[in-house]
N, C-alpha and C positions, 0 to 999 in steps of 0.2 A: 336978467342977471339974478334976479331973485330966485328964479327957478334953478338957475345954475348953482346958486349958493345952497339952495335947499337940497339939490341933488348931491352936491358935495358933502353937505352935512349928513345926509342920510347915508351916503357912502362911508363917511368917516364913522358914523354911528355903527353901521354894520361892521366896519373893520374893527372898531373898538369892541363891539359885541362879540365878534369872532375872536378877537384877542382875549377878551374876558373869558369866553368859553374855552379857548385854548389854555388860558392861565388856570381856569378851574379844573380842566382835565389834567393839566400838568401838576396842579396842586394835589389833585386826587391821587395821581400816580406817585407823586413825591410822598404823600401820606402813607400810601400803601407800601412804598419802598422803605419808608421810615419804620413802619410797623413791622415789616419783614426783617429789617436790620435790627430793630429793637428785640424782636423775637430771637434772632440769631445771637445778638449780644447777650440776651438773658440766658440762652442755652449755653453759649460759650462761658458766661459767668458762672453758671451752675457747674459746668464741667470743670472749669478752672478752680472753683471752690472745692469740688470733690477731690481734684488732683492735689490741691494745697493741703487739704485735710489728710489725705493719704500720705503725702510727703511728711507732714508733721508727725503722723503716727509712726512712719518708718524711722524718722530722725529720733523720736522719743524711744522707740524700741532699740535702735542702735546705741543710743546713749545709755539706756538701761543695761543692755548687754555689755557695753564697754565698762560700765561701773561694776557689774557683776564679775566680769573677767578680771578687771583690775583689782577688785577686792580679793578675788580668789588667788590671783598671782601674788598679791601683796601678803595675803594671809599665809600662803605656802612659803614664800621667801622669809617672812617673819618667823614662822615655826622653825625652818631650817636654821636660820641665824640664831634663834633662841636656843635651840638644842646644841648647836656648836659652841656657842658662848657658855652655855651651862656646863657642858662637858669640860671646856677649858678651865672655867672657874672652879668646878668641882675637883678636877685633877690637881689644881694648884692649892686647894684648900687644906688647912691643917686637919680638918675632920677626916678627909680622905687619907692623908698621910698617917694619921694616928690609927685609923681603922685598918689600914694595910699593915702597919707595924704590929698591931695587936693580932691580926690574923696570922702573920708570920710567926710571932712568938707562941701563939696557941698551937700552931702546927708543929713547931719545934718541941713544945711540951708534950704533945700527943704522940709524936712519932716514936719515941722510945717505948711507949706502951703498946704499939701495934704489933701484930703477929709477924709482919714482914721484917721489922727491925729485930725481933727476937730470933727469927730464923736466920737472919744475916749474922747476928752475933754468934749463934750456935755453930754455923758453918765456919766462920772465921776462927772461933776458939778451937774447933776440931782440927782445922788446918794448922794452927799454931802448936797444938798438942802433938800432932803428927810430925811437924818439923822438929820440935824439941826431942821427940823420941828418936828420930833419925840422927840428930846430932849426938845424942847419948850413945847410940849404937856405933857411930863413927869414932867417938872418943874411946869407947870400950875396945873396939877393934884396934885402934891405934896404940892404945896402952896395953893391949892383950890382957885385959883384966877379968876374963870370965873364970868362974869357978869350974873345976872339972865336973862334967856331967850336966852342965847347964843346957837346957833345951833351947837350942838356937833357932828352932823353927818358928819361935814366937818373935823373932827380931824384926821381921818384915811386917809392918803394920798393914800393908795392903793385901796380905795373904792370911788365910785362915789356918787352923791347926794342921790341916793336911797339905799345907803350902799351895792351896788353890786360891785364886782371886775371889773376893767376896762378890756375890751377885749384886748387880746395881740396885740401889734403893730408889724406888719410884717417887717416894716422898721428898727426897733431897734434890731431885732434878727439877729445874724450873719448868713450869708449864706455860703454854701460850696464853692462858687465861689470866695469869697473874701480871698485873701492871708493873710490879716491882721486880720481875724475874731478871731483867737486865741488870738492875742494881745488885741483886743477890749474886749473879754470876760474876760481876765485876769485883765485888767485895771478896768472894771466895777464891778468886784467881790470884795466885801468888807466883810470880815469875821465878 
Protein backbone atom coordinates (compact mmCIF):
# COMPACT_ATOMS: atom_id res chain seq x y z
CA UNK A 1 0.00 0.00 0.00
CA UNK A 2 2.76 2.21 0.66
CA UNK A 3 3.94 1.65 -2.82
CA UNK A 4 0.60 2.33 -3.99
CA UNK A 5 0.43 5.57 -2.10
CA UNK A 6 3.82 6.53 -3.30
CA UNK A 7 2.90 5.78 -6.87
CA UNK A 8 -0.27 7.77 -6.49
CA UNK A 9 1.65 10.58 -4.91
CA UNK A 10 4.19 10.61 -7.67
CA UNK A 11 1.45 10.48 -10.20
CA UNK A 12 -0.26 13.37 -8.50
CA UNK A 13 3.04 15.25 -8.28
CA UNK A 14 3.58 14.69 -12.00
CA UNK A 15 0.03 15.81 -12.68
CA UNK A 16 0.52 18.87 -10.49
CA UNK A 17 3.91 19.49 -12.15
CA UNK A 18 2.30 19.14 -15.54
CA UNK A 19 -0.54 21.41 -14.45
CA UNK A 20 2.07 23.83 -13.14
CA UNK A 21 3.94 23.66 -16.45
CA UNK A 22 0.65 24.16 -18.31
CA UNK A 23 -0.19 27.04 -16.00
CA UNK A 24 3.26 28.58 -16.57
CA UNK A 25 2.86 28.16 -20.34
CA UNK A 26 -0.66 29.61 -20.13
CA UNK A 27 0.66 32.45 -17.95
CA UNK A 28 3.44 33.09 -20.48
CA UNK A 29 0.91 33.09 -23.32
CA UNK A 30 -1.38 35.33 -21.28
CA UNK A 31 1.51 37.72 -20.58
CA UNK A 32 2.42 37.76 -24.26
CA UNK A 33 -1.24 38.32 -25.18
CA UNK A 34 -1.43 41.05 -22.52
CA UNK A 35 1.73 42.66 -23.88
CA UNK A 36 0.31 42.50 -27.41
CA UNK A 37 -3.00 43.89 -26.17
CA UNK A 38 -1.16 46.63 -24.24
CA UNK A 39 0.78 47.48 -27.40
CA UNK A 40 -2.46 47.59 -29.38
CA UNK A 41 -4.11 49.70 -26.68
CA UNK A 42 -1.10 52.03 -26.67
CA UNK A 43 -1.21 52.28 -30.47
CA UNK A 44 -4.97 52.86 -30.42
CA UNK A 45 -4.52 55.37 -27.59
CA UNK A 46 -1.90 57.24 -29.61
CA UNK A 47 -4.11 57.15 -32.68
CA UNK A 48 -7.11 58.24 -30.60
CA UNK A 49 -5.08 61.07 -29.05
CA UNK A 50 -4.01 62.22 -32.51
CA UNK A 51 -7.62 62.04 -33.73
CA UNK A 52 -8.81 63.97 -30.67
CA UNK A 53 -6.13 66.63 -31.19
CA UNK A 54 -7.05 66.91 -34.87
CA UNK A 55 -10.73 67.18 -33.95
CA UNK A 56 -9.91 69.87 -31.38
CA UNK A 57 -7.95 71.78 -34.03
CA UNK A 58 -10.83 71.48 -36.52
CA UNK A 59 -13.35 72.61 -33.90
CA UNK A 60 -11.11 75.54 -32.95
CA UNK A 61 -10.63 76.49 -36.61
CA UNK A 62 -14.37 76.21 -37.29
CA UNK A 63 -15.11 78.27 -34.19
CA UNK A 64 -12.60 80.93 -35.24
CA UNK A 65 -14.01 80.95 -38.78
CA UNK A 66 -17.51 81.27 -37.33
CA UNK A 67 -16.40 84.18 -35.16
CA UNK A 68 -14.73 85.84 -38.14
CA UNK A 69 -17.75 85.31 -40.39
CA UNK A 70 -20.11 86.43 -37.66
CA UNK A 71 -18.01 89.50 -36.95
CA UNK A 72 -17.82 90.35 -40.66
CA UNK A 73 -21.55 89.87 -41.14
CA UNK A 74 -22.29 91.88 -38.01
CA UNK A 75 -19.89 94.59 -39.09
CA UNK A 76 -21.48 94.81 -42.53
CA UNK A 77 -25.00 94.81 -41.11
CA UNK A 78 -23.95 97.46 -38.59
CA UNK A 79 -22.44 99.65 -41.30
CA UNK A 80 -25.55 99.38 -43.47
CA UNK A 81 -27.82 100.09 -40.52
CA UNK A 82 -25.64 103.00 -39.44
CA UNK A 83 -25.59 104.53 -42.91
CA UNK A 84 -29.35 104.16 -43.25
CA UNK A 85 -30.00 105.59 -39.81
CA UNK A 86 -27.53 108.39 -40.46
CA UNK A 87 -29.25 109.33 -43.70
CA UNK A 88 -32.67 109.30 -42.07
CA UNK A 89 -31.40 111.36 -39.16
CA UNK A 90 -29.58 113.81 -41.42
CA UNK A 91 -32.54 114.25 -43.77
CA UNK A 92 -34.73 115.09 -40.77
CA UNK A 93 -32.18 117.41 -39.17
CA UNK A 94 -32.54 121.18 -39.05
CA UNK A 95 -29.00 121.53 -40.41
CA UNK A 96 -29.97 119.74 -43.63
CA UNK A 97 -33.19 121.71 -44.00
CA UNK A 98 -31.36 124.99 -43.44
CA UNK A 99 -28.58 124.11 -45.90
CA UNK A 100 -31.18 123.09 -48.50
CA UNK A 101 -33.12 126.34 -48.02
CA UNK A 102 -29.87 128.30 -48.18
CA UNK A 103 -28.87 126.56 -51.43
CA UNK A 104 -32.26 127.29 -52.97
CA UNK A 105 -32.08 130.94 -51.92
CA UNK A 106 -28.53 131.24 -53.26
CA UNK A 107 -29.63 129.68 -56.56
CA UNK A 108 -32.57 132.09 -56.77
CA UNK A 109 -30.19 135.00 -56.15
CA UNK A 110 -27.65 133.81 -58.71
CA UNK A 111 -30.09 132.88 -61.50
CA UNK A 112 -30.99 136.49 -62.49
CA UNK A 113 -27.25 137.16 -62.95
CA UNK A 114 -26.80 134.21 -65.32
CA UNK A 115 -26.51 134.62 -69.12
CA UNK A 116 -29.37 132.16 -69.59
CA UNK A 117 -31.76 134.36 -67.61
CA UNK A 118 -30.60 137.49 -69.44
CA UNK A 119 -31.11 135.78 -72.79
CA UNK A 120 -34.57 134.62 -71.75
CA UNK A 121 -35.48 138.17 -70.67
CA UNK A 122 -34.16 139.59 -73.97
CA UNK A 123 -36.17 137.07 -75.99
CA UNK A 124 -39.33 137.70 -73.99
CA UNK A 125 -38.97 141.49 -74.14
CA UNK A 126 -38.43 141.31 -77.91
CA UNK A 127 -41.58 139.21 -78.19
CA UNK A 128 -43.57 141.72 -76.11
CA UNK A 129 -42.19 144.61 -78.21
CA UNK A 130 -43.18 142.80 -81.41
CA UNK A 131 -46.67 142.07 -80.02
CA UNK A 132 -47.05 145.71 -79.00
CA UNK A 133 -45.97 146.88 -82.43
CA UNK A 134 -48.49 144.54 -84.07
CA UNK A 135 -51.25 145.92 -81.81
CA UNK A 136 -50.29 149.46 -82.74
CA UNK A 137 -50.46 148.56 -86.44
CA UNK A 138 -53.88 146.97 -85.91
CA UNK A 139 -55.14 150.11 -84.15
CA UNK A 140 -53.72 152.40 -86.84
CA UNK A 141 -55.31 150.28 -89.55
CA UNK A 142 -58.62 150.22 -87.69
CA UNK A 143 -58.60 153.95 -87.10
CA UNK A 144 -57.10 154.66 -90.53
CA UNK A 145 -54.67 157.03 -88.92
CA UNK A 146 -51.68 157.00 -91.31
CA UNK A 147 -50.33 160.25 -92.67
CA UNK A 148 -50.24 160.43 -96.43
CA UNK A 149 -46.95 159.18 -97.82
CA UNK A 150 -46.18 157.04 -94.72
CA UNK A 151 -43.89 154.13 -95.69
CA UNK A 152 -46.06 151.14 -94.85
CA UNK A 153 -43.33 148.63 -95.78
CA UNK A 154 -42.00 149.07 -92.25
CA UNK A 155 -45.24 147.99 -90.62
CA UNK A 156 -44.47 144.23 -90.67
CA UNK A 157 -41.75 143.71 -88.08
CA UNK A 158 -40.95 140.25 -89.45
CA UNK A 159 -39.93 141.74 -92.85
CA UNK A 160 -36.96 143.89 -93.76
CA UNK A 161 -37.08 147.12 -95.79
CA UNK A 162 -37.45 145.19 -99.05
CA UNK A 163 -40.38 143.25 -97.55
CA UNK A 164 -38.24 140.08 -97.32
CA UNK A 165 -38.06 137.91 -94.18
CA UNK A 166 -35.03 138.44 -92.01
CA UNK A 167 -32.44 135.64 -92.16
CA UNK A 168 -32.59 133.40 -89.08
CA UNK A 169 -30.26 134.48 -86.32
CA UNK A 170 -28.14 131.51 -85.16
CA UNK A 171 -27.45 133.11 -81.78
CA UNK A 172 -31.14 133.35 -80.88
CA UNK A 173 -31.92 129.70 -81.66
CA UNK A 174 -31.48 127.29 -78.76
CA UNK A 175 -28.57 124.89 -79.18
CA UNK A 176 -28.45 121.28 -78.04
CA UNK A 177 -25.52 122.06 -75.74
CA UNK A 178 -27.39 124.60 -73.60
CA UNK A 179 -29.08 122.95 -70.66
CA UNK A 180 -31.59 125.80 -70.41
CA UNK A 181 -32.56 125.75 -74.11
CA UNK A 182 -35.92 124.21 -73.31
CA UNK A 183 -36.59 126.87 -70.70
CA UNK A 184 -35.72 129.62 -73.18
CA UNK A 185 -37.95 128.14 -75.86
CA UNK A 186 -40.83 127.85 -73.37
CA UNK A 187 -40.39 131.42 -72.19
CA UNK A 188 -40.10 132.80 -75.73
CA UNK A 189 -43.18 130.92 -76.94
CA UNK A 190 -46.35 132.99 -76.81
CA UNK A 191 -49.52 131.34 -78.11
